[in-house]
N, C-alpha and C positions, 0 to 999 in steps of 0.2 A: 288650413292655418290653424299652429298651437298657441297659443298664449298660456304662460305662468310667470306666478310673481315669485324671484328667486336673488339669492343674495348672493351678490359676485363678490370675487377675491380678486383684487389687481396684486400683483407683484409688490411687494414693498417697495424695491430698490427702485422702480419705477413711477412710483406714486407720493405723495407726500399724505395721503388717506386710504390707509389698508383696503376698505371697503366701502360701498357704495351700493345703492338699492335701485335698482332698476324693473322694468314690464321688462318681460323676454319675450319678442315675437318669430317665430322662427316659421321658415320657409325653406323644406326640405334640407337641406346642408347648409345655407348659409343666412347666416345672422345678423342683423343691423343693431347696434346700442346706442342709443342717446341717452349721454348723460344731462343732469343737471348741472354739474361741477362742466370745469372747462373740459375737452379730452384730452388725452395724455399727447403731450408732443413727441415721442418719441414713435418711430415706425413700428416698430415690432411690439409685440407683448402676447402675454397670454391669460384670458380669464378663465377661471374655472366656476363652474357654475356650481349648485347645490341647491337640496330641496329646505322644506318648512324646517327639517329635521338634523339639518347642516349634514346630512351624506351625501358627500359629492358625488354627481352624479358625471359629466362632460368637462372637458377643455378646450378652447378654440385658440388658435392663432390667428392674432389680429394687426390691423395697422391700423394710422392713422390716418382717414379720408378729409383733406384739407379742405376741398372741394364744397364737399358736403356738411364739411363740420360734425363727422359722426366717425364713432369708429366701426368697420369694417370686417368683419369677423368670419373665419370658416372652420369647418369644424376639423377638429386636427386629433380624438379619440376620446373614449368614454370609459368607463367604470364600470363596472358589473351592474345592471336595472334591480340584481336581486342582492340590493341591502336594507330591506326592512320586512325582514320575516317572508318574504315573499317567493320563495325559491320554488321550483318545481310547479307540477300541476296538482289541483286539485281531483279528487275521486271519491266514489263511492261506489259501496259493492251492493248490484241489486238482484233481488230474485227474476230469474230470465222465467215468464209465463206463456212464448211462445216456440209450441212442440216444434220439430221441425223433421220432414220426412226425410227418408234413407235419402242421403247424398243423390247415389248417380240419378236418382229420378226426381229430389229438387236440389239440385245445384247450388239457387242463388238466393236457398234460404226465402223463399218468397211469403211465409207467415209472419217473419220479423219485422213488427214495425220500430222506429227509433223515438219517436214525438213523444209517446205514453212515456216513457224515462222520464222526463222532466218533472213528473208527479206522483213516482214510486218514491215509495222511504227506502233508502238504503238500511242495509243490518250496521256498516261500517263507512267511515267514510275518514280522509285524511289527507298529508300531499306525498307528493310520487316524484326521486328525483328521471324515473324513468319510464318508458311508455311499453309492456311488455308482459308477459308468464310463461316462466319456462313451462318446458310439457308434463304437464301430469296424465298420467297413463287411465285409461278407464275403470274406474271403479276406488279407483288412489283419490289422496289428498295431496294438496301441495298450500303453499306460503302464498299469502298474497302482497306484493311488497311489505316483509317481512313482520305479519302478522302469523298469528298463531295456523296453523297446517287445518285446511277445511277440505269440504267436499267442493267440486268445480261445476256439479251439476246442475243443469237452472241457473245459471250464474252469468248476472251480466257488470263489465266492469265501464265504468261511466267516467269519463275526463274531461276537464274542461281548463284552460286559461289561454294563456299567448305565446307567442314564440315573439320574442323581441329580437329584433334586427340588429345586432352587432355591426354589421357589416351590409353594403348595398349589396340587389342582387339577386339572384335565382335562387329559390330554397329549393328541394328534391325533398318529397315527403316518400318514403315505401313501404309497404306493409308487405315484410318476406313471407311470414303463413299466417291463418289464421284458420283456428278450428271452433268453432263452428266458423263466425264472420267477424270482422273488425271493419266499420265506419269511418270515414275521416269526411270531418268539417272543415273549412279555412277562409278565414275573412269574415262576413255580416254574418253568413247564415251558419254559423256556429254558437252564434248567441241564442240567449233563453226564446222559446218561441217562435224561431225562426226552423231550425233544419228537421230535416223529415230524410226519407234513404230516398225521394224523389229531388233532389237540390247537394246531398254528398260529393266532395271533390273526389273521392275514391271510395272503393269499396272491395275488399277481398274474404272472397271465400271460400269453404275446404274443397279443396276435387280429388273425388276417393281414386278417379282414377289414376292419380299423379304420388309419386313415391310421397312419406312424411317429408323426407328431408330434403326434396327436390319440385317444391310446389312453386307454381309461374308466378312471380311478387309482381304488383299493381305499386305504380307512382302517380304520384300527381308533381306538380310544378308551380312556385309562389312566385311573382318579383315584386320584392321590399325594397320600400326604402331606408335607408341608414337611421337607423333610431325607431321604425314605427314596431307599434305594438300590433301583433296580429292573430284576431282572435284565434282558436283551435276548439276543435271536440273533437271526442274518440269513444266511442264505443264498440266495444268487445262483447260477444254474445255468446254465449256454449248450452245447445240444449242436452247435451250428455254425451259418455263415451270421453275420449278422449280431448284434452284442454290446452290451447296452444295459442299464441300472436305476438307480435312483434311488429315497431313503427321506428325503425331509422330517419334520423332528418342528416340531411348531408347540407351544409353549408356553401352559402357561393364560392369560395375557396377553394373547397374538396374536403377540408374537413369537417370533422362529425359534430353535427351538434347533440345529438342524440344517440346512440345506439340500442336502446331496448333492454339493455341488460347492468349496464353500470348504477352504482351504487352513489356514486359522486354527482352533486348537483350542478347541471347543466347552465351557466350562463344565459343562454337563448330561450330557459321554458320559465314562465316567471305566471304567478297566481293575478297579478293587477301590477301597474304602476307605483312606485311609490305613493302620488301623491292623490292618486287614485280618483283623478280627476280623467286623464291622458290614455287609460285602460281603468277603467271601474271593475270594482270586485263583482263576481258573479252573485246572483241573490244565495240567498242560503240555500242548502238541499233541505228536502218537507221533511217534517217532522212530523212522527207519530202524534196521533191523535189518542189520548186521554181521556175516560170516560170515568168520572166519579158519581159513586152514590148514596145520596141522604135520606136517611129514615128519621121522618119528624116523631114527636111525643107519640101521633095521634095513629103511629102508624103506616102511614101512608110514606110513598116512595118518591123521590123526583130525581132524573138522570143529568146531568150535562156535559159539556165534551169539552176540554183543554186542548190545543192545537202550540 
């Protein structure tokens, strides 16, 4: 059950007062509004909902339920969840300390552990509209989400955020390639303190026995409720050599929610909900520890660490 306090805007042509304040309680895609005012005598109406910053969120087709003296509303449409500087997923670039054996003898990159990267200080962090990395050859450099060219040796790209279900149904996640490894978590296992290799939704490893452009893809399906914010986390790691990965997300209607390379922000991928309650922001990435040294007049020194 989701509870929000929202400003409801009735159509002026149907009401004497344009605005009323309600407590909105939602259960799946059906909502009941009970006003302190007398409900509208019109049988059909639209109600628009807004967050506390007056950004429009959704609108509902409503009719007056005379028997219960309430207005019964069904979800009719939504505006993008990305309206409050929350577009895309968060990402961080971290150092990969796990060395991989040769892929024919270590096809699953067994040495790699995911959970420790919750506390690894990133060298770069930001937001991205897509989830993927174009192929960077061994010894070469590449750009990470529009940043300066850099080596991808011993590099981790760590992503986190939410899938915002603009439609109900089954979403499909595909890793088309990962060199060396890409791991996906969907749902509560994607939250901080919850994810590990053992509870991943799916994992893609580089297969040295297959051509680079014909790797066997892996997939995962998740059935979402309309308007649901689904936590997701993706960790990609390269130990050395070539680097590449790509995640594609397909919406229930068959459209592409994220294709791994688009520079346009997808309305399906957000960092948090606008109210910060339904889908809370993830904790800040770890920060470096700065050590300061103080020398006294007597010549003694002391050190302190500032996180």
